[in-house]
Every structure is written in structure tokens, then in C-alpha cells.
C-alpha positions as MATLAB code, in Angstrom:
seq = 'MKIIKSTAVGAFLSIGMLTSAFAAECIAPANPGGGWDFTCRQIGKIMYDIKAVDEPIQVTNMAGAGGGLAYSTVVNERNTDPDLIIAASSATTTRLAQNAYGGATADQVRFVGAIGADPGVIVVSADSKFQSLGDLVDAIKADPGSVAFAGGSAVGGFDHLKPLMILQRAGFTDITKIKYIGVDGGADAITQTIGGFTQAMTGDMSEIVGFLKSGEVRVLAVLTEERVPGFEDIPTAKEQGFDVVAVNWRGLYIPKGVSDEVFDTWADRLAKVAASDQWKQAMVDNGLAPFTKVGGDFQSYVDGLVSEVAQLSKDIGVIQ';
ca = [
     -14.006   22.490   30.343;
     -16.177   23.287   33.328;
     -14.699   23.815   36.781;
     -17.019   23.701   39.764;
     -15.771   24.619   43.206;
     -17.371   23.853   46.519;
     -16.418   23.011   50.048;
     -16.318   19.384   51.094;
     -19.277   20.072   53.368;
     -21.451   21.062   50.452;
     -21.760   24.854   50.090;
     -21.080   25.999   46.524;
     -18.793   28.923   45.803;
     -18.526   31.238   42.871;
     -15.420   30.777   40.742;
     -14.041   34.149   41.739;
     -14.498   33.870   45.482;
     -11.342   34.059   47.569;
     -10.184   30.679   48.856;
      -7.996   31.826   51.736;
     -10.523   30.402   54.205;
      -9.627   26.886   53.112;
      -6.794   24.762   54.433;
      -6.410   22.916   51.123;
      -8.043   21.985   47.836;
      -9.015   18.596   46.435;
      -9.425   18.272   42.669;
     -11.975   15.699   41.501;
     -11.054   15.042   37.840;
     -14.706   14.622   36.806;
     -18.100   16.264   37.150;
     -20.034   16.027   40.458;
     -21.154   12.495   41.247;
     -19.121    9.368   40.631;
     -16.019    7.917   42.217;
     -13.502   10.759   42.062;
     -16.022   13.289   43.328;
     -16.966   10.896   46.152;
     -13.290   10.515   47.089;
     -12.691   14.252   47.382;
     -15.889   15.023   49.253;
     -15.838   12.107   51.689;
     -12.132   12.188   52.474;
     -12.081   15.991   52.661;
     -15.090   16.125   54.943;
     -13.765   13.428   57.263;
     -10.313   15.038   57.440;
     -11.995   18.175   58.740;
     -14.433   16.333   61.008;
     -11.659   14.422   62.779;
      -9.451   17.542   62.925;
      -6.736   16.143   60.658;
      -6.963   19.593   59.009;
      -7.934   22.830   60.713;
     -10.266   24.169   58.020;
     -12.659   22.708   55.422;
     -11.121   21.402   52.211;
     -12.345   23.002   49.006;
     -13.459   20.624   46.242;
     -12.889   21.557   42.599;
     -14.464   19.476   39.843;
     -12.191   19.503   36.790;
     -13.613   17.171   34.164;
     -11.769   16.436   30.957;
      -9.854   13.704   29.114;
     -10.757   10.999   31.625;
      -8.696   12.683   34.324;
      -6.040   13.923   31.926;
      -6.938   17.600   32.215;
      -6.499   17.589   35.985;
      -3.275   15.608   35.683;
      -1.701   18.018   33.203;
      -2.865   21.008   35.267;
      -1.162   19.639   38.361;
       2.044   18.731   36.520;
       2.374   21.912   34.482;
       0.819   24.613   36.647;
       0.738   23.474   40.278;
       3.744   21.227   40.660;
       4.869   22.754   43.968;
       1.507   23.415   45.628;
       1.667   21.871   49.140;
      -2.051   22.379   49.771;
      -3.338   20.389   46.806;
      -4.621   16.809   46.715;
      -6.187   15.053   43.733;
      -8.594   12.110   43.693;
      -7.346    9.002   41.913;
      -8.344    5.391   41.310;
      -7.288    2.330   39.351;
      -8.513    4.115   36.231;
      -5.830    6.769   36.780;
      -2.967    4.298   36.783;
      -4.445    2.251   33.915;
      -4.651    5.353   31.702;
      -1.142    6.410   32.641;
       0.152    2.931   31.845;
      -1.573    3.064   28.452;
      -0.275    6.559   27.613;
      -3.811    7.947   27.555;
      -2.770   11.261   29.098;
      -0.815   12.564   26.120;
       2.639   11.414   27.135;
       2.263   12.050   30.872;
       3.827    9.417   33.122;
       3.070    8.179   36.611;
       6.348    9.509   38.008;
       5.271   13.128   37.403;
       3.211   13.140   40.617;
       3.429   11.466   44.028;
       0.807    8.891   44.971;
      -0.103    9.377   48.636;
      -2.341    6.434   49.363;
      -5.555    4.472   48.932;
      -7.947    3.745   51.783;
     -10.790    1.785   50.237;
     -11.556   -0.233   47.147;
     -14.236   -1.890   45.087;
     -12.866   -5.461   44.931;
     -12.326   -7.139   41.588;
     -14.180  -10.415   41.078;
     -14.301  -13.355   38.686;
     -17.863  -14.647   38.414;
     -19.694  -17.502   36.711;
     -23.364  -18.403   36.502;
     -24.820  -20.421   39.361;
     -25.095  -23.533   37.162;
     -21.559  -23.269   35.759;
     -19.372  -26.364   35.783;
     -16.524  -24.268   37.223;
     -16.430  -24.612   41.002;
     -13.143  -22.804   41.630;
     -10.775  -20.365   39.995;
      -8.404  -23.258   39.392;
     -11.108  -25.097   37.420;
     -11.553  -22.061   35.182;
      -7.825  -21.546   34.645;
      -7.285  -25.239   33.861;
     -10.048  -25.134   31.234;
      -8.482  -22.098   29.564;
      -5.014  -23.660   29.566;
      -6.441  -26.809   27.970;
      -8.508  -24.921   25.375;
      -8.199  -21.102   25.385;
     -11.146  -20.703   23.021;
     -13.538  -22.534   25.316;
     -13.967  -19.642   27.772;
     -15.069  -16.098   26.983;
     -15.129  -13.314   29.574;
     -17.576  -10.405   29.646;
     -16.638   -7.141   31.324;
     -17.858   -3.579   31.660;
     -14.707   -1.941   30.325;
     -13.458   -1.689   26.762;
     -10.791   -4.004   25.385;
      -7.613   -3.141   27.275;
      -9.523   -1.695   30.219;
      -9.120   -2.840   33.799;
     -11.855   -5.508   33.638;
     -10.114   -7.046   30.626;
      -6.744   -7.054   32.392;
      -7.908   -8.831   35.574;
      -8.204  -12.357   34.109;
      -5.027  -11.801   32.096;
      -3.108  -11.105   35.310;
      -4.462  -14.319   36.814;
      -3.541  -16.373   33.750;
      -0.048  -14.954   33.645;
       0.440  -15.975   37.279;
      -0.683  -19.455   36.206;
       2.061  -19.604   33.590;
      -0.197  -19.045   30.580;
       1.648  -16.726   28.202;
      -0.384  -16.534   24.989;
      -2.904  -14.090   26.395;
      -3.973  -12.847   22.950;
      -5.983  -16.082   22.701;
      -8.189  -15.114   25.651;
     -11.681  -14.143   24.542;
     -13.023  -10.924   26.041;
     -16.243   -9.070   25.224;
     -16.499   -5.493   26.452;
     -20.081   -4.367   27.075;
     -21.747   -1.271   28.485;
     -21.253   -1.730   32.212;
     -21.057   -4.505   34.763;
     -24.786   -5.290   34.776;
     -24.707   -6.060   31.064;
     -21.597   -8.179   31.567;
     -23.158  -10.313   34.271;
     -26.339  -10.691   32.200;
     -24.235  -12.045   29.335;
     -22.778  -14.651   31.668;
     -26.046  -15.643   33.335;
     -27.545  -16.015   29.864;
     -24.768  -18.339   28.757;
     -23.369  -16.041   26.081;
     -20.056  -15.926   27.980;
     -18.625  -18.409   30.451;
     -17.374  -15.881   33.014;
     -17.647  -12.239   34.056;
     -14.811   -9.990   35.194;
     -15.802   -6.896   37.135;
     -16.217   -5.354   40.591;
     -18.013   -6.590   43.696;
     -20.473   -3.683   43.705;
     -21.720   -4.753   40.268;
     -22.681   -8.297   41.223;
     -24.024   -8.102   44.797;
     -27.662   -8.144   43.708;
     -27.113  -11.120   41.398;
     -25.186  -12.922   44.136;
     -27.951  -12.414   46.687;
     -30.570  -13.675   44.217;
     -28.548  -16.855   43.668;
     -27.931  -16.281   39.958;
     -24.140  -16.305   40.107;
     -21.169  -17.901   41.849;
     -18.094  -15.810   42.634;
     -14.994  -17.911   41.974;
     -12.602  -15.380   43.468;
     -12.316  -11.924   44.921;
      -9.107  -10.128   43.933;
      -8.147   -8.701   47.326;
      -5.451   -9.383   49.910;
      -7.998  -10.849   52.326;
     -11.615  -11.975   52.171;
     -14.127   -9.139   51.994;
     -16.143   -8.361   55.157;
     -19.724   -9.466   54.628;
     -18.665  -11.918   51.911;
     -16.349  -14.151   53.933;
     -17.427  -17.286   52.080;
     -15.817  -16.052   48.840;
     -12.139  -17.087   48.584;
      -9.438  -14.762   47.322;
      -7.417  -15.534   44.215;
      -4.301  -15.468   46.394;
      -5.458  -18.261   48.670;
      -6.211  -20.331   45.552;
      -2.614  -19.960   44.397;
      -2.891  -16.942   42.072;
      -1.043  -13.950   43.502;
      -3.248  -11.197   42.050;
      -4.685   -8.162   43.817;
      -6.835   -6.121   41.429;
      -9.169   -3.610   42.998;
     -10.670   -0.293   41.977;
      -8.979    1.619   44.787;
      -9.944    5.087   46.003;
      -7.039    7.348   46.817;
      -5.049   10.520   46.291;
      -1.985   11.904   44.566;
      -0.199   15.219   45.121;
       2.200   17.362   43.058;
       5.678   15.920   42.641;
       7.495   19.144   43.470;
       6.483   19.246   47.134;
       8.812   18.255   49.964;
       9.014   14.853   51.641;
       7.597   16.539   54.739;
       4.467   17.594   52.822;
       4.127   14.076   51.386;
       4.403   12.539   54.863;
       1.866   15.033   56.257;
      -0.759   14.120   53.662;
      -0.005   10.415   54.125;
      -0.543   10.795   57.874;
      -3.813   12.662   57.354;
      -5.050    9.968   54.984;
      -4.079    7.224   57.441;
      -6.116    8.988   60.140;
      -9.139    9.023   57.830;
      -8.680    5.303   57.126;
      -8.684    4.566   60.862;
     -11.766    6.668   61.602;
     -15.245    5.358   62.369;
     -16.600    7.872   59.858;
     -14.644    6.320   56.985;
     -15.560    2.784   58.039;
     -19.212    3.801   57.848;
     -18.677    5.525   54.479;
     -17.224    2.288   53.108;
     -20.210    0.302   54.336;
     -22.627    2.852   52.886;
     -20.892    2.830   49.491;
     -19.948   -0.826   49.091;
     -16.199   -0.431   49.514;
     -13.822   -2.933   51.100;
     -10.856   -2.089   53.332;
      -7.738   -1.413   51.269;
      -5.210    0.708   53.115;
      -1.853    1.445   51.512;
      -0.409    4.800   52.480;
       2.888    6.579   51.851;
       5.870    4.800   50.342;
       4.098    1.427   50.436;
       1.390    2.759   48.142;
       3.851    4.460   45.788;
       5.628    1.118   45.357;
       2.283   -0.600   44.677;
       1.409    1.989   42.022;
       4.802    1.666   40.345;
       4.389   -2.097   40.079;
       0.806   -1.835   38.855;
       1.651    0.688   36.132;
       4.498   -1.505   34.903;
       2.339   -4.629   34.784;
      -0.593   -2.915   33.063;
       1.741   -1.360   30.474;
       3.250   -4.741   29.631;
      -0.141   -6.469   29.446;
      -1.458   -3.659   27.248;
       1.466   -4.148   24.866;
       0.974   -7.894   24.856;
      -2.648   -7.561   23.739;
      -1.931   -4.767   21.270;
      -3.670   -1.876   23.054;
      -0.453    0.154   22.999;
       2.746   -0.170   20.980;
];
């Protein structure tokens, strides 16, 4: 396990250096680069830039067990630390729902909020006979074996679960009949679909933008509350009658043992980041869509998501 510490503004520190100069610490449960590291560094930097905190926020990279090492460290060693925030995403809640963190549960921390997301999408090739999400769902209900999905996650991962959520909302219960092929990343998944090896792709908006602009694919639905800025011609699943919001959100959790006052303080700081011009630009620069759920509203969202993912994972045999 390698732990790398730095400030959110980029200067690296030795492991043994005193940290009293910092207002707080953000743990990124992965090595530098990638989504969790981005969350800590961007949110931490903007919090300081807009004076939501008085001093720079230290970033600690704590890779291990797909986020599990950081989670267990927070729960077991830093449960009452009021100056600690931890980067999280949809992968965090999916792994908790599937018991991938060695028995840890989502109620052992407090989820503060999410302020941006990579929207989930359901995509077909440009020449597909399916013109809407309803067309696709109707075809599956009539003949479940006629449609195969490709996605960039393994069986039971978030890409696999997205179409299952949609089908459950449509009243289709035998989800074990749904064909899903997990490949190595979203680009491979969309290539499978363009090539006709699968009839649809389930993934994230950032993975398909290039293919969309080149005219190779049609997006049947984006899995957000509202249409995505810059892609206003793509309808949501909700407006097509399927009440599913499935996004790879970017957010934070904190130790469970802190006070409600500490929770509210971090929620307020995160809300200020969400409202800032700096964060709006960061979302544009990194292909994220607005997705702001902060405080108790977000905790309720997480609780519901974990419950749904756990049940779906049982239904398809990923967990017992």
C-alpha cells in the first residue's frame, strides 16, 4: 500500500511532514490520476479558492482494494475526525452493495454529497431499428434473447445494472435472461455495438461522445434527471416513462462519528463549490454534467441506490 500526500494545489509533501498548516485532508482511494483523485484535487482546490475553507486541503492517495482500504481506515481508525473528507463515486456504493469491502456497509460513514456526474447512457448503432428506449424495451419483453448489451464493467458492475434497472421499471422481472457482455472499457463496448456483435451499449456519456459526433451511434436515453447541457436533443429515460437515474457521480463521504454540525458544515462547503464558476468550468473541461445532491437529500439517494443495487446483484447471482 502506497500513500502519497500533497496539497490540493499541487506541491508534494514528504510522509513525515507536519500537517498542521492544513485545514483538512481529502483521501483519494486510488493512485494519482483518475476520478477519485480528480474529485479530491478539484473540490479541495476550489474550496480554498472560493474561501469555503481558510487553508489548503491536503490530498492523500490511499490505493487499495478498489477503495476498500480507505474505507476501512476511515471506519476503524478515523471515525471521529471532523477534518477528513473522502472522495467517492457510484463505484463506492456499488461495491458496498455487493459486499466487496469485506463486510463493510454503507451506514458506517456519512455521505455528504455529489456535485457532478458522468451520465449513464443506452446507445445503439446509427443504423439500428430501435428509435427509442421504448422500442428497445418492447423488443426485450417480446424476446429477451434478441438483444445483447455490451458494457465496460464486469458482470454485476454498474454498466450491467443500468439496463436491468430500466427493465425492472418496465415490469420485466426475469432479468437473468438479459444478455450482457462485459468488455475492457467503454470504447470496446461501443465498438461491439457499432460492429453488430451486440444490439446496444450501456455506459457513460464521456465514453461515446466521439462516436456520437462522428454519426456512428444513436443515444436512446441519458440516465439523468434532466437533459444534459450540450446534448439537449437526447431524451432522458424518465421522460420516456422509465424512472431511472444512473450516473457515475462525483462526491464525498465523511466519518460517521462526527457531529451533525460537522456534517452540515461540509455539506455547505460542497454546495458552495457546486455553485461556483470554477466548478462549472471544471465540469465542462472534464465532461461532467450537473448533478447536485447535498446533505440529507444525498444520503437518502445513496441509501436507496445501495438497496436497489444489492437486490439486483442478488437477482443476477453476483452476491448471495
